[in-house]
MARFIMAR-603812 format. One line per field, with one value per residue (C-alpha): residue number from 1; y, x, z. Coordinates in Angstrom, 1 decimal, always signed. Example, Ala and Ser with C-alpha at 12.3 -4.5 7.8 and 13.67 -1.06 7.14 Angstrom:
% residues 2
num c(1 / 2)
v c(-4.5 / -1.1)
u c(+12.3 / +13.7)
w c(+7.8 / +7.1)
***
This chain:
% residues 333
num c(1 / 2 / 3 / 4 / 5 / 6 / 7 / 8 / 9 / 10 / 11 / 12 / 13 / 14 / 15 / 16 / 17 / 18 / 19 / 20 / 21 / 22 / 23 / 24 / 25 / 26 / 27 / 28 / 29 / 30 / 31 / 32 / 33 / 34 / 35 / 36 / 37 / 38 / 39 / 40 / 41 / 42 / 43 / 44 / 45 / 46 / 47 / 48 / 49 / 50 / 51 / 52 / 53 / 54 / 55 / 56 / 57 / 58 / 59 / 60 / 61 / 62 / 63 / 64 / 65 / 66 / 67 / 68 / 69 / 70 / 71 / 72 / 73 / 74 / 75 / 76 / 77 / 78 / 79 / 80 / 81 / 82 / 83 / 84 / 85 / 86 / 87 / 88 / 89 / 90 / 91 / 92 / 93 / 94 / 95 / 96 / 97 / 98 / 99 / 100 / 101 / 102 / 103 / 104 / 105 / 106 / 107 / 108 / 109 / 110 / 111 / 112 / 113 / 114 / 115 / 116 / 117 / 118 / 119 / 120 / 121 / 122 / 123 / 124 / 125 / 126 / 127 / 128 / 129 / 130 / 131 / 132 / 133 / 134 / 135 / 136 / 137 / 138 / 139 / 140 / 141 / 142 / 143 / 144 / 145 / 146 / 147 / 148 / 149 / 150 / 151 / 152 / 153 / 154 / 155 / 156 / 157 / 158 / 159 / 160 / 161 / 162 / 163 / 164 / 165 / 166 / 167 / 168 / 169 / 170 / 171 / 172 / 173 / 174 / 175 / 176 / 177 / 178 / 179 / 180 / 181 / 182 / 183 / 184 / 185 / 186 / 187 / 188 / 189 / 190 / 191 / 192 / 193 / 194 / 195 / 196 / 197 / 198 / 199 / 200 / 201 / 202 / 203 / 204 / 205 / 206 / 207 / 208 / 209 / 210 / 211 / 212 / 213 / 214 / 215 / 216 / 217 / 218 / 219 / 220 / 221 / 222 / 223 / 224 / 225 / 226 / 227 / 228 / 229 / 230 / 231 / 232 / 233 / 234 / 235 / 236 / 237 / 238 / 239 / 240 / 241 / 242 / 243 / 244 / 245 / 246 / 247 / 248 / 249 / 250 / 251 / 252 / 253 / 254 / 255 / 256 / 257 / 258 / 259 / 260 / 261 / 262 / 263 / 264 / 265 / 266 / 267 / 268 / 269 / 270 / 271 / 272 / 273 / 274 / 275 / 276 / 277 / 278 / 279 / 280 / 281 / 282 / 283 / 284 / 285 / 286 / 287 / 288 / 289 / 290 / 291 / 292 / 293 / 294 / 295 / 296 / 297 / 298 / 299 / 300 / 301 / 302 / 303 / 304 / 305 / 306 / 307 / 308 / 309 / 310 / 311 / 312 / 313 / 314 / 315 / 316 / 317 / 318 / 319 / 320 / 321 / 322 / 323 / 324 / 325 / 326 / 327 / 328 / 329 / 330 / 331 / 332 / 333)
v c(+94.7 / +96.9 / +95.7 / +98.0 / +99.1 / +96.5 / +96.2 / +94.2 / +96.8 / +99.6 / +97.8 / +97.3 / +101.0 / +102.5 / +106.1 / +107.4 / +110.5 / +111.0 / +109.6 / +108.9 / +108.3 / +111.8 / +113.1 / +110.7 / +112.1 / +115.7 / +115.2 / +113.2 / +114.6 / +118.0 / +119.8 / +119.3 / +121.3 / +123.7 / +124.6 / +123.3 / +124.1 / +127.3 / +126.5 / +126.8 / +129.2 / +129.0 / +131.6 / +130.9 / +134.0 / +134.2 / +131.2 / +132.9 / +132.5 / +128.7 / +127.5 / +125.5 / +122.6 / +120.0 / +121.5 / +120.6 / +122.4 / +122.8 / +123.6 / +124.1 / +121.4 / +122.6 / +119.8 / +116.3 / +117.5 / +120.8 / +119.4 / +118.6 / +122.1 / +122.7 / +119.7 / +120.2 / +123.9 / +123.1 / +120.6 / +122.4 / +125.7 / +124.4 / +121.0 / +119.5 / +116.6 / +116.0 / +113.2 / +113.8 / +112.6 / +111.0 / +109.1 / +105.4 / +104.6 / +105.5 / +102.4 / +100.1 / +99.7 / +98.0 / +100.2 / +103.4 / +102.3 / +101.4 / +104.9 / +106.6 / +104.6 / +105.3 / +109.0 / +109.2 / +109.3 / +108.5 / +106.9 / +108.2 / +106.0 / +106.7 / +104.8 / +105.8 / +104.2 / +101.0 / +100.9 / +101.5 / +99.1 / +96.2 / +96.9 / +96.6 / +93.4 / +91.9 / +92.8 / +93.9 / +97.3 / +100.7 / +101.4 / +103.6 / +107.1 / +105.6 / +102.5 / +104.3 / +106.8 / +104.0 / +102.1 / +105.2 / +105.9 / +102.5 / +102.7 / +106.1 / +105.1 / +102.1 / +104.5 / +106.7 / +103.9 / +104.8 / +102.1 / +101.9 / +99.8 / +99.5 / +99.9 / +99.8 / +97.6 / +94.7 / +91.3 / +90.1 / +93.1 / +92.3 / +88.4 / +87.1 / +86.0 / +87.4 / +89.1 / +93.0 / +94.5 / +92.3 / +91.8 / +88.7 / +89.4 / +86.8 / +88.0 / +85.5 / +87.2 / +90.8 / +93.3 / +94.6 / +98.1 / +96.8 / +95.2 / +98.4 / +100.5 / +98.2 / +98.0 / +101.8 / +102.0 / +99.5 / +101.4 / +104.7 / +103.4 / +102.6 / +105.9 / +107.7 / +105.5 / +106.5 / +110.2 / +109.8 / +107.9 / +110.9 / +113.2 / +110.9 / +111.1 / +114.9 / +115.1 / +117.8 / +116.7 / +118.0 / +117.9 / +118.9 / +119.6 / +120.0 / +116.2 / +116.5 / +118.6 / +121.8 / +125.0 / +127.1 / +126.6 / +124.6 / +123.8 / +121.7 / +118.4 / +117.8 / +115.1 / +118.1 / +119.3 / +115.8 / +115.1 / +118.6 / +118.4 / +114.8 / +115.5 / +119.0 / +120.4 / +123.8 / +124.2 / +126.5 / +127.5 / +127.7 / +129.2 / +127.5 / +129.7 / +128.8 / +125.1 / +124.2 / +125.8 / +123.8 / +120.6 / +121.0 / +117.3 / +113.9 / +114.4 / +114.7 / +116.8 / +120.5 / +123.0 / +126.4 / +128.9 / +130.3 / +129.1 / +131.0 / +129.4 / +131.8 / +130.9 / +132.2 / +132.6 / +129.2 / +128.2 / +126.7 / +125.5 / +128.9 / +130.8 / +128.7 / +129.8 / +126.3 / +123.4 / +120.1 / +119.0 / +115.9 / +112.7 / +113.7 / +111.8 / +109.0 / +110.6 / +109.5 / +108.0 / +108.7 / +109.1 / +111.9 / +113.7 / +113.5 / +115.1 / +117.5 / +117.9 / +121.5 / +122.3 / +120.4 / +122.2 / +125.6 / +124.9 / +123.7 / +126.6 / +129.1 / +127.2 / +127.5 / +131.2 / +131.7 / +129.8 / +131.8 / +135.0 / +133.7 / +132.8 / +134.9 / +135.5 / +132.4 / +130.2 / +131.7 / +130.6 / +130.7 / +132.2 / +128.9 / +127.5 / +124.3 / +121.8 / +121.7 / +118.4 / +114.8 / +113.8 / +110.6 / +107.0 / +108.4 / +109.8 / +106.3 / +104.8)
u c(+148.0 / +145.4 / +143.5 / +141.4 / +142.9 / +141.9 / +142.3 / +145.6 / +147.2 / +146.1 / +147.5 / +150.8 / +151.5 / +154.4 / +155.7 / +159.2 / +160.3 / +162.9 / +161.6 / +164.5 / +162.5 / +161.1 / +164.7 / +165.4 / +162.5 / +163.6 / +167.1 / +166.2 / +162.9 / +162.3 / +165.7 / +166.6 / +163.7 / +163.3 / +166.7 / +169.5 / +167.4 / +166.0 / +162.6 / +160.6 / +160.6 / +158.8 / +158.0 / +156.9 / +155.2 / +154.6 / +156.4 / +157.5 / +154.0 / +154.3 / +155.2 / +158.2 / +156.1 / +154.4 / +151.4 / +148.5 / +148.8 / +145.4 / +145.8 / +143.7 / +144.1 / +144.3 / +146.2 / +147.8 / +151.3 / +150.7 / +152.2 / +155.5 / +156.9 / +155.8 / +157.4 / +160.6 / +161.1 / +159.6 / +162.3 / +165.2 / +164.5 / +163.1 / +164.3 / +160.8 / +159.1 / +155.2 / +153.0 / +150.2 / +146.6 / +145.9 / +142.9 / +142.9 / +142.6 / +146.3 / +147.3 / +145.5 / +148.5 / +151.3 / +153.9 / +152.2 / +151.0 / +154.6 / +155.7 / +153.0 / +154.1 / +157.9 / +157.0 / +155.1 / +151.4 / +148.4 / +145.4 / +142.1 / +138.8 / +135.2 / +131.9 / +131.6 / +135.0 / +134.1 / +130.8 / +132.2 / +135.2 / +132.9 / +130.5 / +133.2 / +134.6 / +131.3 / +129.6 / +132.6 / +131.3 / +131.1 / +127.5 / +125.1 / +124.4 / +121.0 / +122.5 / +125.3 / +122.7 / +120.6 / +123.6 / +124.8 / +121.3 / +121.3 / +124.7 / +124.0 / +120.7 / +122.4 / +125.3 / +122.6 / +120.6 / +117.6 / +115.3 / +115.5 / +114.1 / +116.6 / +115.6 / +117.5 / +120.0 / +121.3 / +120.4 / +124.1 / +125.2 / +122.8 / +122.8 / +126.1 / +128.6 / +132.1 / +135.1 / +134.6 / +138.1 / +139.4 / +136.1 / +133.9 / +130.3 / +127.7 / +124.2 / +122.3 / +123.8 / +123.9 / +122.8 / +125.2 / +125.0 / +126.0 / +129.0 / +130.0 / +129.6 / +131.7 / +134.5 / +134.6 / +134.9 / +137.7 / +139.5 / +139.1 / +140.5 / +143.8 / +143.7 / +143.5 / +146.4 / +148.5 / +147.8 / +148.8 / +152.1 / +152.8 / +152.3 / +154.7 / +157.4 / +157.2 / +156.0 / +153.8 / +150.4 / +149.5 / +145.7 / +143.4 / +140.1 / +138.1 / +138.7 / +139.1 / +141.0 / +139.5 / +141.1 / +138.6 / +138.4 / +135.3 / +133.8 / +135.8 / +135.0 / +135.1 / +137.8 / +140.3 / +138.3 / +138.2 / +142.0 / +143.0 / +140.8 / +141.7 / +145.5 / +145.0 / +147.5 / +147.6 / +146.2 / +148.0 / +146.0 / +148.0 / +147.0 / +148.6 / +148.9 / +150.1 / +151.0 / +148.2 / +150.3 / +153.3 / +151.3 / +148.4 / +148.0 / +149.0 / +152.8 / +155.0 / +157.5 / +156.9 / +156.5 / +158.3 / +156.5 / +156.3 / +154.2 / +153.4 / +152.5 / +150.8 / +150.8 / +147.9 / +148.2 / +147.9 / +144.7 / +145.0 / +142.4 / +142.2 / +142.0 / +139.1 / +135.6 / +134.5 / +136.6 / +135.6 / +138.3 / +140.3 / +138.8 / +135.2 / +134.6 / +135.9 / +137.0 / +135.1 / +132.2 / +128.5 / +128.2 / +130.8 / +129.2 / +125.8 / +127.0 / +129.6 / +128.8 / +128.0 / +131.2 / +133.2 / +131.5 / +132.1 / +135.7 / +136.5 / +134.5 / +136.7 / +139.8 / +138.4 / +137.6 / +141.1 / +142.6 / +140.4 / +142.0 / +145.5 / +144.6 / +144.8 / +141.5 / +141.6 / +141.6 / +139.2 / +135.7 / +133.2 / +129.9 / +128.3 / +131.5 / +131.0 / +133.8 / +134.7 / +136.1 / +134.9 / +131.7 / +129.8 / +131.3 / +133.6 / +135.8 / +136.8 / +138.0)
w c(+74.3 / +75.9 / +79.2 / +81.4 / +84.7 / +87.4 / +91.1 / +90.8 / +88.4 / +90.9 / +93.8 / +92.1 / +91.4 / +93.3 / +93.5 / +94.0 / +96.0 / +93.4 / +90.2 / +87.8 / +84.9 / +85.1 / +84.8 / +81.9 / +80.1 / +80.9 / +79.6 / +76.4 / +75.3 / +76.8 / +77.1 / +73.5 / +72.3 / +75.3 / +76.2 / +73.8 / +70.5 / +72.0 / +70.3 / +73.5 / +76.2 / +79.6 / +82.2 / +85.8 / +87.1 / +90.9 / +91.8 / +95.0 / +96.2 / +96.5 / +100.1 / +101.0 / +102.0 / +99.5 / +97.9 / +95.5 / +92.2 / +90.5 / +87.0 / +83.7 / +81.1 / +77.6 / +75.8 / +76.2 / +77.5 / +79.2 / +82.5 / +80.9 / +80.6 / +84.1 / +85.6 / +83.9 / +85.2 / +88.7 / +89.0 / +87.4 / +89.2 / +92.5 / +92.8 / +93.4 / +91.9 / +91.2 / +91.1 / +88.6 / +88.4 / +84.9 / +83.5 / +84.3 / +80.5 / +80.0 / +82.2 / +79.7 / +77.4 / +79.2 / +77.4 / +78.2 / +81.7 / +82.6 / +81.3 / +83.5 / +86.6 / +86.1 / +85.7 / +89.0 / +87.7 / +89.8 / +87.7 / +88.5 / +88.0 / +88.1 / +88.0 / +84.4 / +83.7 / +85.4 / +83.6 / +80.2 / +80.5 / +81.8 / +79.0 / +76.6 / +78.0 / +78.2 / +74.9 / +72.9 / +72.1 / +73.8 / +75.4 / +73.5 / +75.1 / +76.2 / +77.7 / +79.5 / +81.0 / +82.1 / +83.8 / +85.4 / +87.0 / +88.3 / +89.9 / +91.3 / +92.8 / +94.7 / +95.7 / +97.2 / +98.8 / +96.6 / +95.0 / +91.3 / +88.5 / +85.6 / +82.1 / +78.7 / +80.2 / +78.0 / +79.7 / +79.7 / +81.7 / +84.6 / +84.4 / +83.2 / +86.0 / +85.2 / +86.6 / +86.6 / +86.7 / +89.4 / +91.3 / +90.9 / +90.1 / +91.0 / +89.7 / +91.8 / +95.1 / +94.2 / +91.6 / +88.9 / +90.4 / +93.9 / +92.3 / +90.4 / +93.7 / +95.7 / +93.1 / +93.0 / +96.7 / +96.6 / +93.8 / +95.5 / +98.7 / +96.9 / +94.9 / +98.3 / +99.6 / +96.6 / +97.3 / +100.9 / +99.7 / +97.7 / +100.7 / +102.8 / +100.0 / +100.0 / +96.5 / +95.2 / +93.5 / +90.3 / +89.6 / +86.6 / +88.3 / +85.0 / +84.5 / +80.8 / +78.2 / +77.1 / +75.7 / +77.7 / +81.5 / +82.6 / +85.9 / +88.3 / +90.0 / +93.8 / +93.8 / +94.1 / +97.3 / +98.9 / +98.6 / +99.7 / +102.8 / +103.5 / +103.2 / +104.7 / +102.1 / +100.7 / +97.1 / +94.7 / +91.7 / +88.5 / +85.1 / +82.0 / +78.9 / +75.5 / +75.7 / +73.4 / +70.7 / +71.7 / +71.6 / +69.2 / +68.6 / +70.1 / +69.4 / +72.4 / +70.5 / +71.1 / +68.4 / +68.9 / +71.1 / +74.7 / +77.6 / +80.6 / +84.2 / +86.6 / +90.3 / +92.6 / +96.4 / +98.2 / +99.7 / +103.2 / +105.5 / +107.1 / +103.9 / +102.4 / +102.8 / +102.6 / +104.3 / +105.9 / +108.5 / +107.9 / +109.5 / +109.2 / +105.9 / +103.9 / +100.6 / +97.3 / +99.1 / +98.5 / +102.2 / +102.1 / +99.0 / +100.8 / +103.9 / +102.6 / +98.7 / +99.1 / +100.9 / +98.4 / +95.4 / +96.9 / +97.6 / +94.0 / +92.6 / +94.4 / +93.1 / +89.4 / +89.8 / +90.9 / +88.0 / +85.6 / +87.0 / +86.2 / +82.5 / +79.3 / +77.4 / +75.0 / +78.1 / +80.5 / +81.3 / +78.4 / +79.3 / +80.5 / +81.9 / +79.9 / +78.8 / +75.1 / +75.8 / +75.2 / +77.1 / +77.9 / +77.7 / +75.0 / +77.8 / +78.8 / +75.6)
***
């Protein structure tokens, strides 16, 4: 059964400081290929740069499973566990969602995810590119406090009373865009709380700033900046090389090969050219992005340039720094 990630599901997620199921996966799925069978080898270059305190790892995202070798060897060699940001769509299957929770993953959501999932539930289909763009423009305008007259929006989306991912929508009381904006704020407060819980448990965070899979590195999103500044944690750039050949498709069974993870120097508040102190903004709000957007973008740009310097040529920035991954509402289904 598949259901969208809603407020109740998000509220029910719990993390562990010593995730037993991560060890189960390591022993039953990863070690047989990596160590006992000798089919996969993994190198961690520059791991001595990582401070003893919990950090945020910022890594490129070349394939579905490129964090698995990293997690295995980071635990086995340094006795440290991670909590990883993953897309909210992976929590829609009860089986996959339970696996994700038991292995200490934190689902991310976006306004685009909320728009797409509500559209699917209301009309039974994914929005067209034109419809999606119109809905995003409407929601973005409301979030920015700007006047906007929506166009190309199906009547049912704007006028049908319904439950939108755990929040009731009454069209006679508010606009659709206002409801989506409020739902997003509620979900992101819970997302921030889960990251705070990870910090309190002493977990390292693992974040893919690109926001999508792409063999070549692409520009980063400012979510990394906001959580790093909010938690006041050092960010360690990591360049992942070779796991796309271990995991070329959707199978979690690795092919023979070699992967290299290169660690850059940690970026602390005093090391960053751009940094907004904790407590001066609420993460993932339009107000924060209006006030500090340039700082957030400058910080993540710096991180991505450092990741680029840790990558072999097949994985480095292309000329235009564009993603080769899925775009539009297709990202959320």
